[in-house]
C-alpha atoms as a printed R data frame, in Angstrom:
   type eleno elety resid chain resno      x      y      z
1  ATOM     1    CA   UNK     A     1 63.403 57.986 13.434
2  ATOM     2    CA   UNK     A     2 60.171 56.721 14.940
3  ATOM     3    CA   UNK     A     3 59.537 53.049 15.354
4  ATOM     4    CA   UNK     A     4 56.380 51.283 16.368
5  ATOM     5    CA   UNK     A     5 56.092 48.044 18.226
6  ATOM     6    CA   UNK     A     6 53.031 45.873 18.571
7  ATOM     7    CA   UNK     A     7 52.839 44.092 21.882
8  ATOM     8    CA   UNK     A     8 50.721 41.054 22.402
9  ATOM     9    CA   UNK     A     9 49.918 39.027 25.473
10 ATOM    10    CA   UNK     A    10 49.826 35.821 23.447
11 ATOM    11    CA   UNK     A    11 53.298 34.813 24.646
12 ATOM    12    CA   UNK     A    12 52.272 35.217 28.254
13 ATOM    13    CA   UNK     A    13 49.001 33.392 27.743
14 ATOM    14    CA   UNK     A    14 50.636 30.460 25.983
15 ATOM    15    CA   UNK     A    15 53.374 30.310 28.588
16 ATOM    16    CA   UNK     A    16 50.826 30.123 31.427
17 ATOM    17    CA   UNK     A    17 48.761 27.556 29.526
18 ATOM    18    CA   UNK     A    18 51.709 25.252 28.888
19 ATOM    19    CA   UNK     A    19 52.928 25.727 32.450
20 ATOM    20    CA   UNK     A    20 49.550 24.522 33.713
21 ATOM    21    CA   UNK     A    21 49.683 21.522 31.379
22 ATOM    22    CA   UNK     A    22 53.179 20.792 32.709
23 ATOM    23    CA   UNK     A    23 51.810 20.873 36.267
24 ATOM    24    CA   UNK     A    24 49.103 18.396 35.276
25 ATOM    25    CA   UNK     A    25 51.760 16.136 33.751
26 ATOM    26    CA   UNK     A    26 53.884 16.385 36.914
27 ATOM    27    CA   UNK     A    27 50.863 15.567 39.045
28 ATOM    28    CA   UNK     A    28 50.157 12.555 36.861
29 ATOM    29    CA   UNK     A    29 53.768 11.523 37.256
30 ATOM    30    CA   UNK     A    30 53.311 11.291 41.030
31 ATOM    31    CA   UNK     A    31 49.677 10.176 41.318
32 ATOM    32    CA   UNK     A    32 49.164  7.809 38.400
33 ATOM    33    CA   UNK     A    33 49.259  4.094 39.072
34 ATOM    34    CA   UNK     A    34 51.855  2.095 37.187
35 ATOM    35    CA   UNK     A    35 55.201  2.960 35.716
36 ATOM    36    CA   UNK     A    36 53.920  3.429 32.176
37 ATOM    37    CA   UNK     A    37 51.373  6.052 33.276
38 ATOM    38    CA   UNK     A    38 54.041  7.826 35.325
39 ATOM    39    CA   UNK     A    39 56.302  7.836 32.239
40 ATOM    40    CA   UNK     A    40 53.530  9.409 30.146
41 ATOM    41    CA   UNK     A    41 53.044 12.037 32.847
42 ATOM    42    CA   UNK     A    42 56.761 12.808 32.801
43 ATOM    43    CA   UNK     A    43 56.756 13.033 29.006
44 ATOM    44    CA   UNK     A    44 53.774 15.394 29.074
45 ATOM    45    CA   UNK     A    45 55.402 17.573 31.726
46 ATOM    46    CA   UNK     A    46 58.684 17.809 29.803
47 ATOM    47    CA   UNK     A    47 56.990 18.560 26.463
48 ATOM    48    CA   UNK     A    48 54.713 21.211 27.955
49 ATOM    49    CA   UNK     A    49 57.584 22.846 29.843
50 ATOM    50    CA   UNK     A    50 59.607 22.990 26.632
51 ATOM    51    CA   UNK     A    51 56.681 24.545 24.772
52 ATOM    52    CA   UNK     A    52 56.186 27.099 27.564
53 ATOM    53    CA   UNK     A    53 59.791 28.235 27.174
54 ATOM    54    CA   UNK     A    54 59.454 28.338 23.379
55 ATOM    55    CA   UNK     A    55 56.249 30.389 23.567
56 ATOM    56    CA   UNK     A    56 57.836 32.865 25.983
57 ATOM    57    CA   UNK     A    57 60.867 33.301 23.680
58 ATOM    58    CA   UNK     A    58 58.957 33.328 20.402
59 ATOM    59    CA   UNK     A    59 56.464 36.018 21.342
60 ATOM    60    CA   UNK     A    60 58.751 38.125 23.553
């Protein structure tokens, strides 16, 4: 029985994109002045890292 699979690089692309956004958030966490800005950087990094994992799993 023959089966066909379609492979897409969308999962890889989204994973890399969200990983870069997570790095920006982590950089803001360390470089931003004030605790509130650091907290927003942390939140951005955590959200983007979560979305990177979801994208890798969803399109794998």
